[in-house]
N, C-alpha and C positions, 0 to 999 in steps of 0.2 A: 341187550343183556339184562333186560328187566326180569326175565324168568328165573335167573339164578338167585340163590339166597343172598340177602343183604350182607355185605362185608366179605363174601367169599372171593371177590375179585378186586377188592380195594388195593390201591397201591400202599404197601406197608411202609411206613416211616416211623421213626422213634416218637413214642407217646409220652407227653409230659403233662402234669397237672400243676397249674399255677394257682396256688391258694392265697386267699387273703385280699383279693382285688374287688370282690363284690359279695353279695349275700346269697348266691345260689348254692344249691346242693345237688348232688347227682343221685340218680336212682337206678337200681339194678333192674334187669328184665324181670318181669313178674314170674315168680316161681314160689309156690306156697311152701314147698319143702325147704327152701333156702332162706326164707325171710328171717328166721331166728339165728342163722349161722353166719351172718355177715360180720365184717370187721369194720369198726368205725374209727377213723382218724379225726380227732376233734381238738380244736385249739380253744383256749379260754380267752384269748385276746380278741378284740373286735376287728372286723375287717377294715382296710384302709378306705377312706372317703375323701381323698385328695384329688386334685386335677391330674397329678402324675399317675394315680391308679386308673383313672379313666383313659388316659392316653395309653398306658400299658395294656389295658383290656382291649381297646380297639386295635392296637397293633398285634396282639396275640390272635385276634380273630382273623386278621389279614394273613398272618403266618399259617394258621390252621386251614384257611381256605386254599392257600398255595399247597399245603401238605396233602390236600385231596386230589391234586392234579396227577394225571397219569404220565405226564412227561418225565423223561429221565432227569436225574440230578446231575447237573454239570459241575465241573470244577470251579467255575466262576461263582456258582450259587453258594457253595460252602456248606450249607446245612439246609435241612427241611424237617419240619416237625408237624405233628398233630398235637395241638395244645388245647386243653380244656381248662377254662377259667371258672374258678369256684370261690366260695367263701372260706370259712374256717373249718369245714367238716367235709370228709370224703369217705364214701363206703366202698370197701373192698370186698370182692367175693370171698367165700370161705376157701381156705387152702385145702381142707379136707372135708368131705361131705359126711355127715353123720348118718347112722342107719335109720331107715324109715321106721315109723312106729309099728307097722304091721309085720315086721320081721321078728320071728321068734328068737329068744336068746340063744346064742351059740355056745358051744362047749369051749371053744378056743377064742381068745380075744381077736376080733376081726381087724384086718389091716385096712384102714380107711384110705380112700383115694380122692382125687379131685372130682368135684361134681360135673366136670366136663369130660371125664374119662369114661370109656365103656366099662371100666371095672366097678363103677359106682351104681348102685341100683337106682339112684335118683336121676341118672343121666338118660337122655333119650337114646343114647347109643347102646345102652346095656341090653343084652350081653355081647352082641356080636357085631355092633356097628364099628366102622373104621374111624372116621373122624368127620366133623361137620364144621359149619361156619362159626359155631358158637366158640370154638377154641380160638379161631382167628380174632373174633371180636373181643375175646377176653384180653388178648395182649394189645389190641389196637384201641380199645375203648374203656377197659375196666381196670387193668393193672398197668400203671405207668412205669416207665423206666426211671423217671426222676420225679420226685415230689418236691416242687419248688415253692417255698414259702416266702412271702413278702412281709417285711416288718418296717415300721417307721422308726428312725433313730432320733429321739428328742434331743433338743439342744438346751433345754433348761437346766441350769447347773444343780438345782435342788432336787431334780427328779431323775437325773441320769442313772444313778446307781439302782434305784428301785425299778426303773423301766428296763434296764439291762438284765436285772435279775428275773423279771417276768418273761423276757425273751428267752433266757437260758432255760428256765423251767418249762416253757412251752415247747422248745425244741427237744428237750430231753424226754418229755412225754411222747412226742411224735416218734422219736427214735425207738422208744420202748414199745410203742404200739406196732411199728413196722417190724420190729424183731419178733414179736409174738405172732404176727400174722403169717410168717413163714415165707413171705415174698422177699425177693432180693432188690426191691426198689431202693434207689439211692435217694438221700435227702440232701437238699441244697437250700440255702437261704439267700435272700437279697435284702439288704438294709438300705432303705431310702433315707437320704438326708432330709432334715427339716427345711421345707421350702419357705417357711415364714421367718426363719432366723437368717442372720447374716451368713454368707457363704464361708465355710471353713475348709481347711485343708487337712490332710492326714497328719500334719505336724502339730495341730492344735488339740491333741489329746484324743483324736478319733482312732488313731492306730492302736492306742492302748486299749480303748474300749472294744475294738474289733477283736484284738488278741484275747482279751478277757472273755468275750463271748465264745470264741472258738475253742479255747481251752476248757471253758466250763461245759461245753456240749460235745467235746472230743470229735469235732468234725474235721474233715480233711481241709487243708488250706484252699484247695481248688473248688470247694463247695460253698465258700463264704464270699459274698460279693457286696461291695459298698458302692452306692451310686449317689454322688453329691448332687445338690440341686442344679438343674440345667437351665440354660437361658431360654430354650425354646423346645417345643415337642419334637422337632426333628433331631435335635441334639440328644434328647432322651431315647428316642428310637435307635439312634446310632450306638449309644452306649449299651442298650439292652440287646442289640443285635450281636455285639461283641461278646456279651455274657452267654447268649445262646450258642455262639460259636465254640466257647469253652465247654459248655454243657454237652455239645454234640459228641465230643470225644467220650465223655463219661457214659452217655446213652449208648453209643456204639459198643463200648466195653460190656455194658449190661447185657445186650443182645448177644454179644460173642460168648458170654458165660452161659446164656441159655442154649445157644446152639451147641457149645461144648458139652453141656449136660445131656442133651438129646443124643449126641453121637456116642457118649460114654454108655448110656443105657442100651444103645443098639449093639455096641460091642460086647455086651454081656452074653448075648445069644440065649436069653431066657425069656419065655413068655410069662409075664406076671399073672397071678391068679386074681380073680375078682374078690371083692369084699364078701359077697354072699354068692354061693353057686346058684345058677339059674335053675328054677324049679317049674316054671310055666313055659308053654310053647316049646320052642327048640332049646335043647340043652347045650348047643354048640357055643363055644367061646372063641375068641380070636386066637389064631395060630401064630407061630413065630413069623412067618412071612407077613401076616397082617400087621404085627407090631413093627417089623422092619419098615413097612410102608409108612406107618405113622411116624416113626423116627425120622425117615428121610423127608417126609413132608414137612415136619417141624423144622428140621435143619434148613430146608429151603426157604421157609417163611422167615426164620431168623436171619438168614443171609440177606433176604430182601429188606428186612428192617435195617440191616447194616449197609444197604445200598451196594453190596458186593454181588453184582450181576453174574459174574462168571461162576461163583460158588453156588448161587441160587439156581443157575441153569443146570449145573451138574446134579444137584440134589433133586431138582424137579424131574430131570430125565431118569434118575435112578428110581425115584418113587413111581414114575409113570410106568417103567418097565416092570416093576414088581406088581403093580396093580393089575396090569393087563397080562400078567404072566399066568401060568397054569396053576399056581397055588393060591391065587386070590379070586379073581373074577371068574375063572373057569369053574370053580367049585361052588359058587353061589348060584342057587337055583333061580331061574328066570321069573318064576312066579313069586318070589320073595320080594318084599319091599326094599331089602338090602341090595337087590340087583340094580334098581334105579338109582339108589344112593351111590353105588359104586360107579355107575355111568356118569352121575353128576360130578363125582370126584375126578373122573378122567377128563371131563370137559373143563373143570376148573384148572387142573394141572396143565392141560394143553393150552388154555387161554393164557395162563401165566408164562408158559414157555414161549408162546408167540410174542408176548409183551417183552420178554427178555431179549428175544432175537431182534425185535425192532429197536429196543434201547441200544443194542450193540451195533446197529446198522447192518444186520444180516437179513436183508429183505428176502432174498431168494430162499435162504434156509427157513425163514418164517412161513413162506408159501408152501414149501415142502412139508413142513411140520403140519400145516393145516390140512394138506391133502392126505398125509400119512394117518393122522388121527381119524379123518373121515373114513378112509378105507379100512382101518383096523376096527373101528366101531361097527362099520357095516358088516365086516366079517363075523364079529361076535354076535351081532343081532341076527344074522343069517343062521349061524350055527347053534346059538343057544337061546335066542330070543324069538320074537314073532315074525321075523323076516323083514325085508325092506320094501315089500309090495303092499304097503298100507299107508294110510294118511299120516300116521304117527311118525313114520320115518321121514316123509317129505317135510313134515313140520320141523323136525330136528335139522334136516338139511338146510331149510330156509333160515332157521335160527343160527346155524353154524356159518352160513354165508354172511348174515348180518353182523355176527360177532367179528369177523375180519374187518368189515367196514367200520364198526364202532371202535375197534382197536386202532386203526389208522387215524381216525378222527381224534380219539382221546389221547393217544400217545403224541400226535402231532409230528408227522413226518414232513419236514420243510421242503424236501425235494419233490413232494407230491402236491404241494400247494397249488391252487388254481392259477396264482400269478406266474408260476413257472411254465405253464401250459404243457407239463409233462404228462404223458399217458401212462407210463410205467417207469420203474426204476431199473437202471442197469444192474446186472449181477455184481455181487461183491467179489473181492479178489480171491476168496477161498474157492469159488466155483467158476472163476472166469474162464478157465480153460476148457470147461465142459460144453457140450452141445445141448443147450437148454431149449425145451419147447416153450412156446410163449405163455402157456398157462402156469409155468413155474416162476414167472416174473411178477413182482408186486405191482398190480395195477391200481389206479385211483379208486376211490370208494364207489364211484358210479358203477363200475364193473361188478362189485360185490353186491350192491343193492339190486342190481338187475337180476343177478343170479338168484338172490333170495326171492325176488318176485316170481321167477320161473318155477321155483320149488313150491311156492305158495299156490300157484296155479295147478301144479300136479297134485298137491294136497287136496285142493278142492275137487279135482277130477276123481280122485280115489275116495273122497268122502261121499260124493254123489253115488258111488257104487255100493255103499253100505246097504244091506237088505233092510226092508222095512221092519222086520222083527227085532233088528238090533238097534233101531233108531228110537224105540220107545223106552221110557224110563223103566228101570228094573223094579220088579215087584218083590217086596220083602218076604213074601210067602214062598216063592219059588227060588231056590238057590242055584239049581243047575243051569238055567239059561244065563244067570249072571256070571257064573263061573266060566261058561263057554265064551262069553264076550271078553272076560278078562284074559283069557288065554289066546283069543284070536287076534285082538287088536293091541297094538303097541301104544300105550298112553303115556309114554315118558314125556313129561313137560308139555303135555297137550291134553285137552278134555276128552271125556269118554265119548263113545259113538253117539249116545242119545243127547249129548251136549254139543257135539261137533256138527251134527246134521239131524236135528230132531224132527219127528213127525209133525209135531205141533209147536208153534212158536219160532222164535228166531234163534239160530245157532251162531256159529262163528261167522263173522262178516269177512269172508275171504276177499271179496272185491276191495273192501276198504284197506285191508292189509296189503294187497297188491298195489293199490293206488299210493299208499304211503311210501312203499319202497320205490316205486317208479318215479315218484316226484323227487325223492332224494337223489335217485340216479340221474334223472334229467337235469337237476341243477348242476351236477358235476360236469356232465357232458356239455351243457350249454356254456359253462365257464371256460371250457377248453375248445370251444368252436367246433365240436364234432356234430355238425348239423344233421348228417344223414342218420346217425344212430339216435340223435335227439328226436328226429321225426318218427322213427320207429317206436321209441318209448312213448311219445305223445299219443301215437295211434293205440298202443296197448293200454295206456292210461284212460283214454277216452272210451275204449271198449268196455272197461270195467265201470266207468261212470254212467254209461248208457244202461248197463244192467241194473245199477242202483237208481236209475231215473234222475240222476243229477244233471239235468239238461244244461243249466247255465255253466257249470263247471266243465262239462264236456265241450261246449262251444268255445269257452276260453282256451282250452287245451288244443283243440283242433284248428282254431283260427290261424295261428302262425304257420302251421303245416299247410293249411289250405291256401294261404296267400303265397307261400314259398314255391309251390309247384315243383318241388324237387322230384316227386314221384312221377309226375306227368312228363317232365322233360327227360327223365331217365327211362320212360316207357315201361314203368312197372304197372302193368294193367291191373292185375289182381289187387295190388295194394291201393291203387287209385280208386278202384270200384269200392273196396271196403271203406275207404275214406269218404267217398260220396254218400254211401248208405249211412254211415255213422253221423256224418254231418247233417244229413236230411232228418234222421230221427231226433237228433239233439235240437236242431233248429225248429222242428215241428213242436217239440215240447216247450220251447221258449217262445214260440210265436214269431220268429224272425222270418218274415215272408221272403226277404231277398235271398237268404241262404237256402231256403227250401227251393225256390225257383232256380237258383244257381246249380244246386245239386241235381235237380231234375233235368235241367238243360244239358248237363254233362252226361248223365246217365242215359240219355236218349241215344248216345253213340253206340253203333253196333260192334265196337271192339270189346265191349263188356259182355259178360254172360247175361243171357236174357232171364228175367225173373217172370215166371209164368203168372203169378198173381198180381202183377203190377201193371197199371195203365201206362201206355206210352203215348200220352197226349199232354203237351205242355200246358194246355188250357185247363187241365184238371189238377194242376200242381197244388193249388191252395184249397182243395176240397177238405172240408173239416176244420179249417182255420177261420177265425174271425177276422175278416179283412174289410172292415167298414171304418173309414172310406177306403176305396180301392187304392193300394199303394203304387207308387211310381218307383220302378226298380231299374237301376243302371248297373250293367255288368260289362266285363271286358275279358278278353281271352288272356290278359296278364294275370288274372286271379282265378279263373275257372276255365275248364275245357268247353269245347263246343262241338255239336254234331253237324254244324253247318260250316263249310269252308268257303272262302271267297278269294277271288283273284281279279285283278284289274290290269289289262294290258293295252298298250298303244300299238297300233299297226305299224306305224313308222317311228323312226328314231327322233326326227326333228321336223319343225315346220316354222312358218313365219306368222308373226302377229297379223291378225286380220283374216287369216285363212281358217279352214276347218280341218280337224284331224279325226280319224276314225279310232274308236276304242271299244273294248268289250269288257263287260262286268259279268263274271260267272259265279253262281251260287250253287253248291252241291250239298245234297243232304246225305249224311252217312248214318242213318238211323235204320231201324228194323223195318222190314217190308210191310208188316201189319200195323205199323205205327200210324197215328193220325197225321194228316197233312198240316203243314205250318203256314197259316195265313199271315202275311206281313201287312201292316197298315201302310208302311212307307220304309224307304231306305235312303241313306245319305252317304255319298262318297266324298271323303275329305282329301284334300291335297296339300302338300307342302310346296309353296312357291306362288306363282302368279295366277294360278287357276282357282276360280271360285268353286265352292261345293256344288255337287249335283244331287238333286233331290227327285226321287221317283215315288209317285203316289200309286197306291194300289187301285186298279180298275178291274173288276171281274169281267172275264170274257167267256160268256156262256156258250158262244158258238164254237169256240176253239176246242178241238178234240185232241188234247195233248196226251201223249202216252204217259203211263204211270212211271215207266222207267226210261232212261236214255237222256238225250240232250235235246233241249228245246231252245231254239234261237228266236228271240223276239226283238225286231227293230223298235227303237225308241226315238221319238222326235223330241228334241230339246228346244224349249223356248227360253229366251233370255229376258229376265226382268231386271231393268235398270232402276236403281234406287237413287234419286237425286238427293244429295245432301249438300246444302249450301255452305255448311260449316266445314266440310271436308274438301280437301284439295282434289281428290280423285273420286270418280263416281263408283258406286258399289253395284254389283250385279249378281244375280242368282240364276242358275241353270235348273230348269224344272222339266219333268216329263211324267208320263203315265204309262203304266204297264200292269199286267197280271202278276202279282207278287206272291202267289200261293205256291209253295214248294212241297212237292209230294215226296214220300220216302224213296230213296235211291235216285232221285231225279237231279239233273243238272240244268239250271235255267241260265241262259246266256242272253244278256241285254246288250245289243249293239247300238251305238250312238255315234253322232257326229258332233264334236265339241268345237265351238268357236273359240279361237285363240285371240286374246286381247293384249296381254302384257308380255314383254320378253322376259326370258329367264328360264331356269330349270324347274320343271314341274315333276313331282313325285307323288304317286298315289299312296296315301299313308294309312287310311283306314276306311272300313265300311261299317256303318251303324244301321243295324236292323231294328225296326220299330214294330212291336207286336202289342195290340190292344185287345182286351176282352173285358168281360163284366167284372172280373175279380182283381185284375192288376194290369199295369202298363209296364212293358219291358222294353228297354233300349240296350241292345247288345253290341259292343264294339269289337269288330274283327280287324286287327292290325295287320297291315301288309308290310312285311319285313324283307330286308335284302337277302336274308338267309333262306327264305321260303322257296320251295321248288318252283321252277318256271313253268307256267301254264301257257300253252301256245294259243293260236288263233283258230277258233271254231268256224267251220263252214257248213252249209246246209248239206245234209245227207251223209255226214261223217261223224261217228261217235267219238273219235279221238281228235284232239286239236293238232294242228300243224305246229311244228317247232318254230319258235321265234328266237330272237336274240336273247342273251342274258340281260338282266335288268330291263325287262320289257315294260315294267311299271314306271319307268323314268322317261320323260319326254323333254326335249330341248326346244323352247320357243325362241326363235331368232327375232330380233327387232325388225320392225317394218322400216325399209329404207326411207329416211326423211328427205323431203325436197325443199324444206325451208332452210335458208342459209343465214348464218349469223357471222357478221364480219365487222371489222373496224372501219369507220368512216375515213379515218386518217391513219397512216402507218405509225407504228410505235417509234417514239424517239427515246432519247436518253433522259432518265429521271434521276433527280438529285435529292439527297436528304434535306429536310427542313423546307421542302417545297411541296405544295399541294399538287395532286395529279387529277386530271380530268380526261376521261375517255369517252368518245362518241361511238356507240355500238349501233349497227343497223341490222334489222331483221327483214329479210326479203322472202316473201311467200311465193314459191315457184310451184305450189300445188295447183291442181286444176279447179279447186274450189276454195271457198273461204275457210279460214281456220280460227278456232278460239284458242288464244295463246296465253299461257302463264309462264312467268320468268322466275328462275331461282338463281341467286347470285351467292357464290361461296368464295370467301377470301381466306387463304391459308398462309401462315408465316410464323416466324418466331415471335415477333411483336406486331400485331395487326393493328393498323390505324383505324380511325373511324371511317365508316362506309356509308355512302348515300347514293341512292339510285333514283333518278328522275325519269319517269316514263309518262309523258303527257300530263294528265291531271293526277296521275297516281305517283306516290313517292314512298320509298321505304328507306329506313336508316338504321344503323346499329352503332354503338359506342365501340371504342377501342377495346381489344381483348388480347389475352396472352398468346393464343395460338390459332383461333378460328373465329370468324364471324360469318353470319348467314342471313340472307333475306330470302324468304320463301313465299311462293304463291303470289308474286306481284302480277296482278291482272293487267294484261295489255289489251284486252278486248278482242274483237274480231278483226283479222287482217284479210282483206280481200285478195284474191289471186292476182298475182302480178304487181302487187303494191309492196311498200316497205314501211317499216316503222323504226324510228330512232329512239335510242335510249341513252341517257347521259349517266356515266358512272363517275362519282366523285370520291377520291381517296384523300384523307387528311395527311398533313406532313408527317413523314417518317422521321423519328428522332436520330436515327443512325443508319448507316448502310445496311441493307438487308435484301432479301429476295422474297417476293410475294407471288403466290400462285392465285390467279383469278379464273374461276370457273363460272361460266354463264351457260345454264341449261334451260332451253325452251321446250316446254311440254305443251303440245297442242293436240287438239282433236278436230277432225274434219267434220263438216256439217252433215255429211251422209253417213258417217260411222262414228258417232259420239262415244261409243263404248271402248274404242281402241285408242289408247294414248300413244303418241309418237313423240320421240325425243330427238333433240338436236343439241349439240354442246359445242361451245367454243372455250378453249383453254389458253390462257395467256400467262406468260411468265414475265414479271416486272422486276428488272434488276435496278436497284436504287443504290447509287454510289455517292461519295462525298464530292462536293463541288470544289473544295479546296483542300490542300495538304500543306502543312507548315512544320518548320523546325525552329528551335528557340535557343537563344544564348542569354544567360543572365550574367552580366559583367558588372564589376564594382565601379563606383564613382566616388569622388571626394565630396563629402557633405560640407558645405561652407560654414555652417553654424558651429560654434565651439561646443565641446562637451561639458556637461555639468561637472563641477568639482566636488570631490568628497570633503574638501577642506573649506568650502564655502558654507559658513554656518548659516547665514541668512537664506541662501538658496536651499540648503537641506531642510531648514525649518519650514519654508514655504512648501517644499515637496511633501513633507509629513502632513501638513495641514490639508493639502489637496489629495492625499492618498485615499483611494477608494472612490474618487469622483470620476474615474475613466480617463483622466488627462495623463498623457504619456510624459514622464519625467526622467526617464533614463537616457542613455546615450543613443544616438541615431546614426544610421548608415544610409547611403544613397546607392541605388542600384539602377541599372539600365537593362531592360529586356529587349533584345533585338530579335524580331520575328521575321523570318524569311518564309513567305508563303507564295504558292503558285496555284494556278487554276488547272484542274484535271478534267474540265468540261470539254465538250467537243465543239464549243462555239464561244464567242466572246461574251464575257460577263462584265457587268458594271458594278463596281464596288462603290457603295454610297456611304459607308461609314466603317471605322475601325475603333475598337474599344478593348480595353484590358480590364477584367474584373478580378477583384480579389475575393475568392470564394471563402477562404478561411485563413485565420492567422492564429496558430496554436503555439502557446509557450510563454504567455505573459507579455505580449507586444502588440503593436499596432502597425498597420501598413496602409499607405494611401498612394494613389497614382497622382503625380504632380504635373505630368505632361503627356498628352496624346498627340499622334500625328494628325495633321490638318488635311481634310479631304474637302474638295470644292463641292458646290451644290450639284454640278453636273456629274460628279463622281469620277472615278478612275476606271478607264477601260482596261481590262486584264485579258490578254490574249492567252489561248491554251498553252500550257507548258512554259509560261514566261514568269520568271522569278521576280517577286516584289519584296520590298523591305519596309518594315515599320518598327520604330523605336518608341519605347515607353519608359519614362523615368519614374522610379519608385523611391519612397522613403520609408524605411523601417525603423521603428524606435521602441525601446523597452519602456514598459509602463512604470517600472521601478528600478532604482539603482541596486537594490538588494537582490534582485532576481539574476541568477547566473545561468539559467537554462537557455539553450538556443531556441530560436523561433522558426516554426515550419510554416511556409507560405504555400497556399494552393491557389493557382492562378488559372484563368480561362481567357482565351483569345476569341473575340466576337467580331464577325464580319457580317455587315448588312449589304445585301446585293440583290440584283435583278438580272434577268436575261436581257441581252442587248435589244432585242426587238419587242420586248414586252411593253404593251401600252397601258397595262393596269397600274394602279398606284400601290399595289401590294408589294411589300418589301420582305424578302426572305432573310431570316436571321440564322446564321450558322455559328454555333458555339463549339470551340475545339478546346479540350483540356490541354493546358500547358504542362502541368505536372507539379510536383512538390519540390520546393527548394529550402535549403537550411541557411538561415541568415542569423546575424547577431550572436555569433559564437563567442567563446571565452578565450580563444587562442589569439595571440598578437599577430598583427599583419602590417605589411609595409606597402603604402600606396604611393605611386610615382605620378606626378602631374607636371605639365609643361605649359609655359606661358610665353608668348611671342610679343616683343616690344616693337613699337613703331615710332617714328619721329626721330629723335636724336641718334639712337643706336638701333637701326632696323635689323641688323644681323644678330643681335644679342638674344639668347634664349635663356629663360629662367626655368630651372629644374628643381622642384620641391619634392623632398622625401618625407612623407608623413608616416610616423610609426604610431600605431594604436595599441593600447594596452587595456583591453576590456576586463582583465582578471583582477582579483583582489590581492595580487602580489607586486612587490616592488621589483622592477626589471631594469637590467642594464644592457645597452646595446652599443656595439662598436661599428662606426661607419668608416669605410675606407674607399677613397676615390683614386683610381689608378690613372696616370697620365695617358694621353692618347695623341696620336699624330693626326687625328681628324678634327680636333677642336682644342681650344685653350679654355681653361675654366678658372674661376675664382671661388674660393670656399675652402673649408677644412679638408685637407687631404686625409687626415685621420683624426677622428674625434669620438667622444663617448657621450651617449645620451642616457640619462637616468629618467625613467618614467614611473610616476606614482600610479597606484591603482586607479583604474577608471579614468585614464587620461591619455592624451596624445600630444606629440611634439613633432615639429617640422624642421628639417634641415634644408637650407636653400643653397643651390649652386647656380652660378652664371656661366653659361657656355658661349663661347664664340667660335662657331663652326668655320672651317676653312673653305667649305664648299656648300652649295645650296641645292634644293630640289632632290634631296636624298635623305636616307636615314643614317644616323651616327649611333655608335654603340658606346655609351658611357661604362667605364669599368668600375662600377659601384658595387660594393659588397656590404651587407648588413648582417652582423653576427651576434647571436645571443651569447653573452659572455659567461653566463652561468652554465648553460648546456653545451656551449661551444658548437652551436649549430648555426648554419647560414640560413637566413630567411629569404624566401623567394620574394622578389619585388613584383608587385601587381601593377600592370600598366593601366592607365585611364585613357582619355581622349588624346588623339594625335600620337599615340604610341602603340607598339606591339612588342611581342616577346617571342623568341624562338629558343632552340635548345642551348644556344650560346649566351643568351641573356637578353637585356632590355635594348630596344631600338627606339630612337627619338627622331621624329620627322623634322627636317630643316627645310623651310620653304625656300623657293628660288628668289625671284625678284620680289619687289615690294608689292606689285600689283597682283601677284599670284595668290589665288585663294589659299588660305591656310586650312585646307581640307584634304582629306585623303580618301582613297577608295574605301568601299565598305569593308573590305577584308583587312584594312590596315588599322581599324579603330578598335581599341579595346580587345586585344587578342586573347584575353583570358576567357575561355569559353566554359569552363566547368564551375566558375564562381567559388572555388575553394579559397579560404583565407590564408592558409599557411601550410603549403605542401611540404616544406622543408622540415617540419617537426616530426616526420615519420620515425 
């Protein structure tokens, strides 16, 4: 939009002048006739020089920058202004223009008009101009809607009255000057509080001063604002923003009055008369339709000032129809300068209409308006102007397409942003039901820029058709040729023919204009991933750059398209050919030899059109370029096309390692018949898999009379070169051969070979690398063999066409050679146990007919892999334990003669837990007669490791014999405090017994050599120790499979402090030391089994029952003690009741009460005289908590048990009978809970 007059297309928003914030002054546009007629608004007070003034000036600049935006004003924004910040003076243009000095005195007093009106002789529009951008700039930059003055309000008591009077006088002077100017500009003032004084409020006399100033100046209350000192610049900006919000309503009313005045003058229906009738040139003045157009245009502009888009749209449409009607543009002669001015006005109105439609979200209507204006202007130009078949019309078409792109960018359509990936907008609801062609939808800006580029190309084409006589500058002596040119060519917003395309010198750079548009379009298409059209644009852009000989830019533009190969894969031959020629020219200009050779290599293909003046010899590609030293170029068919095609096929589908397989490599030249032959220095066939590369060297065969066309089959003998590498586990080999590698045009060269197979696996021919060498460059071109390539069959002598083979003929399966070496265990696998080392004896037996060189790989897999050690004669390999896998590779076993064996010892460390391990032993060997072929043999073993023992555990309470410490023992407590922190346990203690029942899950007898209980942790402020372990003899205990054994461990748990009330958590482990029965070694295996966690030393009371048997005088008498423990800090009372029984007699309290102090225990004793022996008796004893009225469970100890009915006490039989019971009769409390009855 640069070609349109400045200010004609600006977004019109209310204009405000902020005076008194700096020392700047405004200047009117230079016009000698108006210099003495301007109106000066000047204040006697100095401008403000405070920090607040600097903040306001900077903020107004930000508001002014936002006011220049073309985006629509939203409701959330509230207001938008153009603000000019000045000092204390402002110059207004004259309201009425005076008569020029060269005008003779008139008989009647003239009626003066505005200097911007076509009625004034000083106006550029006088006498028949419609309207121009000067009138818009008058309201947007010269005449403000509000003149906002800033004053400081002093706080000094002695100067307030004088200072206020100065402010009133200054405001009255400004009001008087505005009234004399004739403009309706509103006056508003902002009074800033004194920032150096203490903050004051409106109740401290400020309101009276403000009211005094307002009354003294007769200002409206909405035009006087007071801003007290603010704490921060952000607060000041927020306050002034609210002031602008109030002033926005006043400014809108100002422009509403202006629009009302324009509509009022239109309704009069009278064409005003000029100040002075025109006497020179044409005597025509504006007609009534012309004035109606002016008034409609003014109404639309004022509506846009008010941000009333609907009203502006209606007024613009009305003005547009009047302008293009038969009474305005139709009657203007096309040779008159007013014709182009009217066209310019139509463009301005159309652009403003498009902008209004975009603001309102009417994208389809905007596109229709764009097309309608183009069609109507084209019709006018055809009927009244110079026609549309000239460069001027195409220049306007390009400008009009760029206008739409600029509008979309400046207005900012969010739905068309690149992030949305939208190509166009859906039609709005107003036209949703219509069948719309795609060109009536609003596309992104790339579409419009590309359209502009096409019209610029047409403009250049028509410009090149200008005759030579019109391309020379006009001679001032001959007027007729100049008149002829002026009538023939449309020069609206474009240069004259002699400037467009001059005979001498540079004219318009059409290529650069096209490049600018295409680059902008390409950026939009690239952002939306439209790769195909982006490639087309890049090609067009490069075409113009080549014309300008901008070689580097052309290469940069073409390189992505060149590497993408979209045109080649789509088989767009013509476009691919043009791409190659452009790339070749650009690469030659930049001296990039690789791109030149790549383009020539592709252009050699006969699918392209032949160029008669170009050599078809790849050896001459770099003629004319400086290639010292000779470059080395590597190309691939992934980035450039090729005139040589390659295929590689295997005759059979599979074979065995050690055998030979037949294969054919065919190379076909697809170039022109008169092209030069292609001599290759060598070629290399690459494979994926176990087959090594094949290298063919060129050997000229002068005796061979090969035909120029057709198929030539050449047998090739391959020799295998083995590279011995002592550091590598496997030998490296290369297959090499020799053949004539010169390929003639249209010829197919077939190389048939027998390939030795060495390693098993799938083999796929992946690529063929052609190597060409000459004096100027070295070229390596890689032809990839893909699965999607067409299948080439097997060529035979005498046939021009190959026989059809299977699909995937370039894939070959190499089966492994059957191994005759055996890997086995010297002894069968047994059962392996955790915590026991494992040793395996492996034997390798060579059943081959000759000696073999063997290497051994050992892999061990599992969840937790123990350490691994392999012993093979004098060689040894080892690895540490690993999480999942350990590996020993390349253990050299040396040479094993045929018929002999070799033993290997595999040692595994102890596994900490039951697991499953997979052991893989792979022997890789090579025979002495065929050292290039590896042979594999593998032995896979699964080692199941289980636990040798399983156990269950019971923690039962026992009565600790030592007394508890007393809280009322002063001396004992004092000693406990003195030793606190030393680690010595001073709290109460409890005795427990851990009963372990363990059994062997082995398949053989095991010898237990030791039993141990470990306290892993004691958490909670206590200590625990094991005071008694079971005794095991030196010979150990022989444990048979599935045979249950028992072991008892006594524990003592004690609190560290009496003040600690938290329970203690014990973590225990059961340790068994054992050996196999027949093991002669001294190594002892240790198995540690976690017992679990137990809670002891709780704070709940418990009742322990203990029994004692007497001998001597009263052998049948049994003593039963009931010990009640109170580990809490509360005083507790318990009731004991003993019920009579028919099984025994007893002595003791039948019913009693025991009071227990905190941290204490008491014992009640009963003597029982059983009536029978060798059995259990059930005492009817009940212990009840008298506060909670709950019965406490009695916990049995040794020689007792408990069932659902209560406590059972063992009564021995005769005196000599051992007073022991079976294992299941001792301490029947298995869960170890202290007080289950407190639930």
